[in-house]
C-alpha positions as CSV (number, residue, x, y, z in Angstrom):
1,L,-9.2,-63.9,119.4
2,D,-11.8,-61.0,118.2
3,G,-12.8,-59.6,121.9
4,S,-12.0,-56.2,122.3
5,G,-8.2,-55.7,122.2
6,T,-7.9,-59.6,122.4
7,F,-6.5,-60.2,119.1
8,R,-3.6,-57.8,119.6
9,R,-2.4,-60.1,122.8
10,V,-2.6,-63.4,120.8
11,K,1.1,-64.3,119.5
12,R,1.3,-66.4,116.3
13,T,1.8,-70.1,116.8
14,S,1.6,-71.1,113.3
15,N,1.3,-69.7,109.9
16,L,-2.2,-71.3,109.2
17,R,-4.1,-68.2,109.1
18,A,-1.4,-66.4,107.2
19,N,-1.8,-69.1,104.6
20,I,-5.6,-68.8,104.3
21,F,-5.1,-64.9,104.1
22,L,-2.6,-65.2,101.2
23,F,-4.9,-67.8,99.3
24,E,-7.9,-65.3,99.8
25,S,-5.9,-62.3,98.7
26,V,-4.6,-64.0,95.5
27,V,-8.4,-64.7,94.7
28,V,-9.2,-61.5,95.2
29,L,-6.4,-60.0,93.3
30,S,-7.0,-62.4,90.5
31,L,-10.9,-61.1,90.3
32,Y,-9.4,-57.7,90.1
33,L,-7.2,-57.8,87.4
34,I,-9.8,-60.0,85.4
35,L,-12.3,-56.7,85.9
36,I,-9.6,-54.6,84.6
37,Y,-8.4,-56.4,81.5
38,S,-11.3,-58.6,80.5
39,W,-14.6,-58.3,81.9
40,R,-14.5,-54.4,81.5
41,P,-11.3,-53.4,79.7
42,I,-10.2,-50.0,80.5
43,A,-9.3,-47.8,77.3
44,C,-6.4,-46.2,78.5
45,P,-3.5,-49.2,79.0
46,A,-1.5,-46.7,81.0
47,Q,-4.7,-46.3,83.4
48,A,-5.1,-50.1,83.4
49,H,-1.7,-50.8,84.3
50,L,-1.4,-48.2,86.8
51,L,-4.7,-49.9,88.5
52,A,-3.3,-53.2,88.1
53,T,0.0,-52.1,89.7
54,F,-1.7,-50.7,92.7
55,G,-3.7,-53.5,93.3
56,A,-0.9,-56.0,93.0
57,I,1.3,-53.7,95.4
58,Y,-1.5,-53.5,98.1
59,I,-2.0,-57.2,98.0
60,L,1.6,-57.9,98.3
61,R,2.0,-55.5,101.2
62,L,-0.8,-56.7,103.1
63,N,0.7,-60.3,103.0
64,I,4.1,-58.9,104.1
65,M,2.6,-57.0,106.9
66,S,0.6,-60.3,107.9
67,R,3.2,-62.7,107.8
68,W,6.4,-60.6,108.7
69,L,5.7,-57.3,110.5
70,L,2.9,-58.3,112.6
71,Q,3.7,-60.7,115.0
72,R,0.2,-61.3,116.5
73,E,-2.1,-63.8,115.0
74,L,-4.5,-62.6,112.6
75,G,-8.2,-62.2,113.6
76,M,-11.1,-63.7,112.3
77,E,-12.7,-60.2,111.1
78,E,-9.4,-60.0,109.0
79,L,-9.8,-63.4,107.3
80,T,-13.6,-62.7,106.7
81,F,-15.0,-59.3,106.6
82,V,-12.0,-57.6,105.7
83,I,-10.5,-59.6,103.0
84,L,-13.4,-61.4,101.3
85,L,-15.8,-58.3,101.8
86,W,-14.4,-54.8,102.5
87,I,-11.2,-54.9,100.4
88,P,-13.0,-56.6,97.4
89,S,-15.9,-54.1,97.3
90,I,-13.4,-51.4,97.2
91,M,-11.2,-53.1,94.4
92,G,-14.3,-53.9,92.6
93,S,-15.7,-50.3,92.7
94,Y,-12.3,-49.0,91.5
95,A,-12.2,-51.3,88.5
96,I,-16.0,-51.1,87.5
97,L,-16.3,-47.5,87.8
98,A,-13.2,-46.5,86.5
99,K,-13.4,-43.7,83.4
100,D,-10.9,-41.9,81.4
101,I,-8.1,-40.3,83.5
102,S,-6.0,-37.0,82.8
103,N,-2.3,-36.7,82.6
104,V,-2.4,-34.7,85.6
105,D,-4.1,-37.5,87.6
106,L,-1.8,-39.9,86.2
107,V,0.8,-38.3,88.3
108,V,-1.0,-37.2,90.9
109,A,-2.2,-40.6,91.8
110,P,1.1,-42.3,92.3
111,F,2.1,-39.5,94.4
112,F,-0.5,-40.6,97.1
113,Y,-0.1,-44.1,96.6
114,I,3.3,-44.2,97.0
115,L,3.4,-41.9,99.8
116,G,0.6,-43.4,101.8
117,S,2.1,-46.8,101.1
118,Y,5.0,-45.5,102.8
119,L,3.6,-44.0,105.7
120,N,1.7,-47.1,106.4
121,T,4.5,-49.8,105.7
122,Y,7.7,-48.2,107.2
123,S,6.1,-46.8,110.2
124,E,5.3,-50.7,111.1
125,Y,8.9,-51.6,110.0
126,Q,10.4,-49.1,112.0
127,R,8.6,-50.2,115.1
128,K,9.5,-53.8,114.5
129,I,13.0,-53.1,114.2
130,W,13.2,-50.8,117.6
131,K,11.3,-53.6,119.5
132,E,13.6,-56.3,118.0
133,G,16.7,-54.3,118.1
134,D,17.0,-54.3,121.8
135,P,15.7,-56.6,124.4
136,N,15.0,-53.5,126.7
137,H,12.3,-52.3,124.3
138,K,10.4,-55.6,124.5
139,G,6.9,-54.7,126.0
140,R,7.7,-50.9,125.7
141,C,5.5,-48.4,123.7
142,Y,7.2,-47.2,120.4
143,T,6.9,-43.6,120.0
144,L,9.8,-42.7,117.6
145,G,10.1,-42.5,113.9
146,L,7.1,-42.0,111.9
147,F,4.9,-42.7,114.8
148,S,6.1,-39.4,116.5
149,W,4.1,-37.6,113.6
150,S,0.7,-39.3,114.6
151,R,-0.2,-41.9,117.1
152,N,-1.9,-43.8,114.3
153,I,0.5,-42.6,111.3
154,N,-0.1,-46.2,109.6
155,Y,-3.8,-45.7,109.6
156,F,-3.6,-42.2,107.8
157,G,-1.0,-43.7,105.4
158,D,-3.8,-46.3,104.2
159,S,-6.3,-43.6,103.8
160,M,-3.8,-41.6,101.8
161,L,-3.0,-44.5,99.5
162,F,-6.7,-45.8,98.9
163,A,-7.1,-41.9,97.8
164,G,-4.4,-42.0,95.4
165,W,-6.1,-45.2,93.9
166,A,-9.2,-43.5,93.9
167,I,-7.8,-40.9,91.9
168,A,-6.1,-43.2,89.5
169,T,-9.9,-44.4,88.4
170,G,-10.5,-41.3,87.0
171,N,-14.0,-41.3,89.1
172,W,-14.5,-39.2,91.9
173,V,-17.2,-41.1,93.1
174,N,-14.6,-43.8,94.4
175,L,-13.3,-41.3,97.0
176,W,-16.1,-43.0,99.1
177,A,-13.7,-45.6,100.1
178,P,-11.0,-43.5,101.6
179,V,-14.0,-41.1,103.1
180,I,-15.5,-44.2,104.8
181,M,-12.1,-45.7,105.7
182,S,-10.9,-42.5,107.2
183,L,-14.1,-41.9,109.4
184,T,-14.0,-45.7,110.5
185,F,-10.4,-45.2,111.4
186,F,-11.0,-42.2,113.5
187,F,-14.4,-42.9,115.5
188,Y,-14.1,-46.8,115.9
189,H,-10.7,-48.3,115.4
190,I,-8.7,-45.6,116.6
191,P,-10.7,-45.2,119.9
192,D,-10.6,-49.3,120.4
193,K,-7.0,-49.3,119.7
194,E,-5.8,-46.5,122.2
195,K,-8.1,-47.6,124.7
196,Y,-5.9,-51.0,124.7
197,L,-2.7,-49.0,124.5
198,A,-3.4,-47.1,127.6
199,I,-4.0,-50.0,129.6
200,R,-0.8,-51.9,128.0
201,Y,1.4,-49.0,128.3
202,A,-0.2,-47.6,131.4
203,E,3.2,-45.6,132.7
204,E,4.3,-44.7,129.1
205,W,1.0,-43.6,127.3
206,P,0.5,-40.2,128.9
207,A,3.7,-38.7,127.9
208,Y,3.3,-40.2,124.5
209,Q,-0.2,-38.5,124.1
210,T,1.6,-35.2,125.1
211,Q,4.6,-35.7,122.9
212,T,2.2,-36.7,120.0
213,P,-1.2,-35.3,120.3
214,Y,-2.2,-36.0,116.8
215,T,-4.5,-38.8,116.6
216,F,-4.6,-39.3,113.0
217,I,-3.5,-36.7,110.5
218,P,-0.1,-35.1,111.5
219,Y,0.1,-31.4,112.8
220,I,-4.0,-31.4,112.2
221,C,-6.2,-34.0,114.5
């Protein structure tokens, strides 16, 4: 399931991996909340609650995506590296390195977090509805909605929400997460994904690239 592009072609036949992912997610979220409220309590209750809310919403959204929005099987990389190492390292950093936050940041952080979550989740929802709404859309490349702004608007949304989450920690060091995430998306995940899509949608892909020339950030790159 984890060869280049292979996992994208594997349809889900059971919820076993989704259930495993759910269990792992609950464990990660529980440890994150312990760090925030017990192990190293954050002095500002509003900031603590905001960070806890961001974590809970993200974990919930991950499981909605994996169980409902994505029809493919979860890859082993997602069940191991992503949920057991990558996400915990970010959430641990956000909880442990949190500092006092300004009132301005308490407003700015939710703005970026909500906008990023919207770009990521709603773009996937639009694609799902389009593909399932008409039998003629099955097997075709979705190029409308938020995906007309950027061919990987969902990835950009992820980077934006983690930037907002980092701002909520009050420690600019935590921007390491969205920076590394963005670089990984741009130089690794997107080229691999688009190589696969160019083959799968060979007839439609060139027109989509012309229509939407932005790979990652709308109207920039």
